[in-house]
C-alpha positions as CSV (number, residue, x, y, z in Angstrom):
1,M,12.7,76.5,-12.4
2,G,10.1,73.8,-11.7
3,P,8.2,73.4,-8.5
4,I,10.1,71.2,-5.8
5,L,8.2,68.2,-4.7
6,N,7.5,67.6,-1.0
7,P,10.2,65.3,0.4
8,S,7.6,63.0,1.9
9,L,5.8,62.7,-1.4
10,Q,9.4,61.9,-3.0
11,A,10.0,59.3,-0.4
12,A,6.5,57.6,-1.0
13,G,7.0,57.7,-4.8
14,F,10.5,56.1,-4.5
15,A,9.0,53.4,-2.0
16,L,6.2,52.6,-4.4
17,L,8.6,52.1,-7.4
18,M,11.0,49.9,-5.3
19,A,8.0,47.8,-4.4
20,L,6.6,47.5,-7.8
21,A,10.2,46.6,-9.0
22,R,10.7,44.1,-6.4
23,V,7.1,42.5,-7.3
24,L,7.9,42.6,-11.0
25,L,11.5,41.0,-10.7
26,G,10.6,38.5,-8.2
27,S,7.6,37.4,-10.1
28,A,9.8,36.9,-13.2
29,A,12.2,34.9,-11.3
30,V,9.4,32.7,-10.1
31,W,8.1,32.3,-13.4
32,L,11.4,31.4,-14.9
33,L,11.9,28.9,-12.1
34,V,8.6,27.2,-12.6
35,R,9.2,27.0,-16.2
36,A,12.6,25.5,-15.7
37,L,11.1,22.8,-13.4
38,R,8.5,22.0,-15.9
39,R,10.9,21.6,-18.7
40,W,13.0,19.2,-16.4
41,L,10.1,17.3,-15.4
42,R,9.1,16.7,-19.1
43,R,12.5,15.6,-20.0
44,A,12.4,13.1,-17.1
45,A,9.0,11.8,-18.3
46,P,8.8,8.5,-20.1
47,R,7.0,10.3,-23.1
48,P,7.7,13.6,-24.5
49,D,5.3,16.6,-23.6
50,T,4.0,14.9,-20.7
51,L,4.6,15.1,-17.0
52,P,5.3,12.3,-14.8
53,D,2.7,11.0,-12.2
54,G,-0.2,12.5,-14.1
55,L,-1.8,15.4,-12.5
56,I,0.3,15.5,-9.4
57,A,3.3,17.5,-11.0
58,P,1.0,20.0,-12.4
59,L,-0.8,20.5,-9.3
60,L,2.7,20.9,-7.4
61,L,3.9,23.4,-9.8
62,N,0.8,25.5,-10.0
63,S,0.7,25.7,-6.2
64,L,4.3,26.5,-6.1
65,A,3.8,29.4,-8.7
66,S,0.9,30.7,-6.6
67,L,2.9,30.7,-3.5
68,G,5.9,32.2,-5.1
69,Y,3.8,35.1,-6.7
70,L,2.0,35.6,-3.3
71,A,5.4,35.8,-1.5
72,M,6.6,38.5,-4.2
73,V,3.6,40.5,-3.5
74,V,4.2,40.4,0.4
75,W,8.0,41.3,-0.2
76,G,7.0,44.2,-2.1
77,W,4.4,45.4,0.5
78,R,7.0,45.1,3.2
79,S,9.2,47.3,1.1
80,L,6.6,49.8,0.6
81,V,5.8,49.9,4.4
82,R,9.5,50.5,5.4
83,G,9.8,53.2,2.8
84,W,6.5,55.1,3.5
85,D,6.2,56.8,6.8
86,V,2.3,56.9,6.7
87,L,2.2,53.1,6.5
88,R,5.0,52.5,9.1
89,F,3.2,54.4,11.7
90,D,-0.4,53.0,11.0
91,P,-0.2,49.1,11.4
92,G,-4.0,48.8,10.3
93,P,-3.2,48.3,6.4
94,D,-0.2,46.1,7.1
95,R,-2.2,43.8,9.3
96,L,-5.1,43.7,6.7
97,V,-2.6,42.7,3.8
98,E,-0.7,40.3,6.0
99,G,-4.0,38.7,7.0
100,A,-5.1,38.5,3.4
101,A,-1.9,37.0,2.3
102,L,-1.9,34.3,4.9
103,L,-5.5,33.5,3.9
104,V,-4.7,33.1,0.3
105,A,-1.6,30.8,1.3
106,V,-3.9,28.8,3.6
107,V,-6.3,28.3,0.7
108,V,-3.8,27.3,-1.8
109,V,-2.0,24.8,0.6
110,V,-5.3,23.2,1.6
111,R,-6.6,22.8,-1.9
112,L,-3.2,21.2,-2.9
113,I,-3.3,18.8,0.1
114,N,-6.9,17.9,-0.6
115,R,-6.5,17.2,-4.3
116,S,-3.1,15.7,-4.1
117,L,-4.3,13.2,-1.2
118,L,-7.5,12.1,-3.1
119,L,-5.5,11.7,-6.4
120,L,-2.9,9.5,-4.7
121,L,-5.4,7.4,-2.9
122,E,-7.3,6.8,-6.1
123,R,-4.1,6.1,-8.1
124,S,-3.1,3.6,-5.2
125,L,-6.5,1.9,-5.5
126,Q,-6.3,1.4,-9.1
127,R,-2.7,0.0,-8.9
128,L,-3.7,-2.5,-6.2
129,G,-6.7,-3.5,-8.7
130,R,-9.4,-2.3,-6.5
131,E,-11.2,0.1,-9.0
132,E,-14.5,-1.1,-7.4
133,Q,-13.4,0.9,-4.1
134,T,-12.9,4.3,-6.0
135,S,-16.7,4.9,-5.6
136,T,-16.3,4.5,-1.7
137,L,-13.3,7.0,-2.1
138,R,-15.3,9.5,-3.7
139,A,-18.2,9.2,-1.3
140,L,-15.8,10.0,1.5
141,A,-14.2,12.9,-0.4
142,P,-16.4,15.7,1.2
143,M,-15.5,14.3,4.7
144,I,-11.7,14.3,3.9
145,R,-12.0,17.8,2.3
146,A,-13.9,19.3,5.3
147,L,-11.3,17.9,7.7
148,F,-8.5,19.6,6.0
149,W,-10.4,22.9,5.5
150,G,-11.2,22.7,9.3
151,L,-7.5,22.4,10.2
152,G,-6.6,25.2,7.9
153,S,-9.3,27.4,9.3
154,L,-7.9,26.7,12.9
155,V,-4.3,27.6,11.6
156,F,-5.3,30.6,10.2
157,L,-7.4,31.8,13.3
158,Q,-4.4,30.9,15.4
159,K,-1.9,33.0,13.4
160,Q,-4.3,36.0,13.7
161,G,-4.2,35.9,17.4
162,V,-7.7,34.6,17.9
163,P,-8.1,32.9,21.3
164,L,-8.9,29.2,20.4
165,G,-9.3,27.6,24.0
166,A,-13.1,27.7,23.9
167,I,-13.2,26.5,20.3
168,Y,-10.8,23.5,21.2
169,A,-12.9,22.7,24.3
170,S,-16.3,22.8,22.1
171,L,-14.4,20.6,19.5
172,A,-13.4,18.2,22.1
173,G,-17.0,17.9,23.7
174,A,-18.4,17.7,20.2
175,G,-15.9,14.9,19.2
176,I,-16.7,12.9,22.4
177,G,-20.6,13.2,21.6
178,L,-20.0,12.5,18.0
179,G,-17.7,9.6,18.7
180,L,-20.4,7.9,21.0
181,A,-23.0,8.6,18.2
182,L,-20.9,7.0,15.5
183,R,-19.3,4.2,17.4
184,G,-21.3,1.7,15.5
185,P,-20.4,3.0,11.8
186,L,-17.1,3.8,12.9
187,S,-16.5,0.2,13.8
188,H,-18.0,-1.0,10.6
189,F,-15.7,1.4,8.6
190,L,-12.7,0.4,10.5
191,S,-13.5,-3.3,9.9
192,Y,-14.0,-2.5,6.1
193,L,-10.5,-0.8,6.1
194,T,-9.0,-3.9,7.7
195,I,-10.3,-6.0,4.8
196,V,-9.2,-3.5,2.2
197,I,-5.7,-2.9,3.6
198,D,-4.7,-6.3,5.2
199,K,-6.7,-8.3,2.4
200,P,-7.5,-11.6,4.2
201,F,-9.6,-12.3,1.1
202,Q,-10.7,-10.6,-2.1
203,I,-13.7,-10.6,-4.5
204,G,-13.8,-13.9,-6.1
205,D,-11.9,-15.9,-3.5
206,L,-13.4,-19.1,-2.3
207,I,-13.4,-18.8,1.5
208,G,-14.6,-20.9,4.4
209,F,-15.9,-20.0,8.0
210,A,-17.9,-21.9,10.4
211,D,-20.2,-24.1,8.2
212,V,-20.1,-21.5,5.2
213,L,-18.2,-22.3,2.1
214,G,-18.3,-20.2,-1.0
215,P,-16.8,-17.3,-3.1
216,V,-16.8,-13.7,-2.1
217,E,-19.2,-11.7,-4.3
218,R,-19.1,-8.2,-2.5
219,V,-17.2,-6.4,0.1
220,G,-19.2,-3.3,1.4
221,I,-18.4,-0.8,4.3
222,R,-20.8,-2.7,6.6
223,S,-21.0,-6.3,5.5
224,S,-19.7,-8.9,2.9
225,S,-21.7,-11.1,0.7
226,I,-20.7,-14.8,0.1
227,R,-22.5,-17.1,-2.3
228,S,-22.6,-20.6,-0.9
229,L,-22.0,-23.6,-3.0
230,G,-25.8,-24.4,-2.3
231,G,-26.5,-21.2,-4.1
232,E,-28.0,-19.1,-1.4
233,R,-26.4,-15.5,-0.7
234,I,-25.1,-15.2,2.9
235,V,-24.5,-11.7,4.2
236,I,-22.4,-11.2,7.3
237,G,-21.1,-8.0,9.0
238,N,-17.4,-7.2,8.4
239,E,-16.9,-7.0,12.2
240,E,-18.4,-10.5,12.9
241,L,-16.6,-11.9,9.8
242,L,-13.0,-10.7,11.1
243,Q,-13.6,-12.4,14.4
244,K,-14.0,-15.8,12.7
245,T,-11.2,-18.1,11.6
246,I,-11.4,-17.8,7.8
247,R,-9.9,-20.4,5.4
248,N,-8.9,-18.7,2.2
249,F,-8.9,-21.4,-0.6
250,G,-8.6,-18.9,-3.2
251,D,-5.2,-17.7,-2.2
252,L,-3.6,-21.2,-2.6
253,P,-0.3,-21.0,-4.7
254,R,-0.8,-24.9,-5.0
255,R,-3.0,-27.4,-3.4
256,R,-1.5,-30.4,-1.5
257,V,-3.7,-33.3,-1.9
258,A,-3.3,-36.5,0.5
259,H,-5.4,-39.8,-0.1
260,S,-5.3,-43.2,1.6
261,L,-5.9,-46.5,-0.1
262,R,-7.3,-49.6,1.8
263,L,-6.2,-52.7,-0.1
264,S,-6.8,-56.3,0.9
265,D,-4.5,-57.8,3.3
266,Q,-4.2,-60.9,1.0
267,L,-2.4,-58.9,-1.5
268,P,1.0,-60.5,-2.5
269,A,4.1,-58.7,-1.6
270,E,5.1,-58.3,-5.1
271,Q,2.0,-56.5,-6.0
272,A,2.3,-54.4,-2.9
273,A,5.7,-53.3,-3.8
274,A,4.4,-52.3,-7.2
275,I,1.7,-50.2,-6.0
276,P,3.7,-46.9,-5.7
277,G,4.8,-47.2,-9.1
278,L,1.3,-47.6,-10.6
279,V,0.1,-44.7,-8.5
280,E,3.0,-42.5,-9.7
281,G,2.2,-43.4,-13.3
282,V,-1.4,-42.5,-13.1
283,V,-0.8,-39.1,-11.3
284,R,1.9,-38.2,-13.9
285,A,-0.4,-38.9,-16.7
286,H,-2.8,-36.3,-15.6
287,P,-1.0,-32.9,-15.6
288,P,-0.8,-30.3,-14.3
289,A,-0.9,-32.5,-11.2
290,T,2.5,-33.2,-9.9
291,F,3.3,-36.6,-8.0
292,D,5.1,-36.2,-4.7
293,R,5.1,-39.7,-3.0
294,C,3.2,-42.9,-2.2
295,H,4.2,-45.2,0.7
296,F,2.8,-48.3,2.4
297,T,1.9,-46.8,5.8
298,R,0.7,-49.5,8.0
299,F,-1.1,-52.9,8.6
300,A,-4.7,-52.2,9.5
301,D,-7.4,-54.6,10.5
302,G,-8.2,-56.6,7.3
303,A,-6.3,-54.1,5.0
304,L,-3.0,-52.7,4.0
305,E,-3.0,-49.0,3.9
306,F,-1.1,-46.9,1.4
307,Q,-1.0,-43.1,1.3
308,F,-0.1,-41.0,-1.8
309,V,0.2,-37.3,-2.2
310,F,0.1,-34.9,-5.2
311,F,0.0,-31.3,-5.8
312,V,-2.3,-29.2,-7.9
313,P,-0.8,-26.0,-9.0
314,D,-4.2,-24.1,-9.2
315,S,-6.3,-22.5,-6.5
316,S,-9.5,-23.4,-8.6
317,V,-11.8,-26.0,-6.7
318,V,-13.1,-27.2,-10.0
319,V,-9.7,-28.0,-11.4
320,Y,-8.8,-29.7,-8.2
321,L,-12.0,-31.8,-8.3
322,D,-11.6,-32.8,-11.9
323,L,-8.0,-33.9,-11.4
324,Q,-8.9,-35.9,-8.4
325,Q,-11.7,-37.6,-10.2
326,A,-9.4,-38.5,-13.1
327,I,-6.6,-39.8,-11.0
328,N,-9.1,-41.9,-8.9
329,L,-10.6,-43.4,-12.0
330,G,-7.1,-44.0,-13.3
331,I,-6.0,-45.9,-10.2
332,L,-9.2,-48.0,-10.2
333,Q,-8.5,-48.8,-13.7
334,A,-5.0,-49.8,-13.1
335,F,-6.0,-51.8,-10.1
336,Q,-8.6,-53.7,-12.0
337,V,-6.0,-54.6,-14.7
338,E,-3.4,-55.8,-12.1
339,G,-6.1,-57.7,-10.2
340,I,-5.6,-55.6,-7.0
341,A,-8.6,-55.8,-4.6
342,F,-9.7,-53.1,-2.2
343,A,-10.3,-54.0,1.4
344,A,-13.8,-54.1,2.9
345,P,-14.6,-50.9,4.9
346,P,-13.9,-51.0,8.6
347,K,-16.6,-52.2,10.9
348,D,-18.3,-49.7,13.1
349,P,-17.2,-50.1,16.6
350,P,-19.9,-51.5,19.0
351,A,-22.2,-49.1,20.7
352,P,-21.4,-48.5,24.4
353,A,-23.7,-50.4,26.8
354,L,-26.0,-48.5,28.9
355,S,-25.2,-48.2,32.5
356,G,-27.5,-49.8,35.0
357,S,-29.7,-52.9,34.9
358,P,-33.2,-53.4,34.0
359,G,-36.0,-53.7,36.7
């Protein structure tokens, strides 16, 4: 008859086998679940053998698989602790394994957040047509990663029972000092984010502020560059620029153009009545300009004033000026054919007399 094993060894061996079985069976279940999710996502993708949203879905699935396998290992370890008296009465190994599992989980989650967040931000910039801003995002990526790694470290230390009161106080003091030191750069960065998100103007838009008019050439973190119509490059801080009233001529779905005509007060009524039709015909002969109206507005000193309005369905200043020139020349030619004379320009008002008397 063979030797009889010690009951404690039998219990330990049985607990070890149960723990291994739970780890293996649980890991197999996680593997099957992840594989089923991957197949379902591939069927939902617009093209076969591809996952939707680029690298986001693989990141989520890989992180889910890692956390699932880790959960199975912790489950098997808890089963082993419950079945082995030595581990049950000695909390040291259990604390060590629990701490290591929590550390691995924090690393997996923080890596997932960092990679997913940066990838989503980069995708958003590309979809918004701001590929030039991706370099700025890559420059800020180390700061974003450090922020989430710091938060993950605080969560891990708090779960381990480390007193964080002194750490929080130190971080608060450091944050105040850092905020005072970075007040200027932070203000520049917030102004830059305002331009990127609110989009009062974009690169290439023709904008005007104060006495400056020109297209936007560059939008940086601290300043923006505008090329004036005279050719000089104007650099202005984003914070100062946002405090001004900006006229964005590049964001016009269509441009409304209103002009006044001063014609001779000797013009016969029949010719005056025909002027709206003449102007309308000239404007309609120059597409894409669209005619709106033309009216005899008032009797002025020595003149009859007409006003006409047309629209230019283009935000380009060059297109607008070309159409305006062609329409003006067409009106001038039509008036010369009809013998319609323009009025003399109004006389300048007399200069005010100086107060007081000589001598």
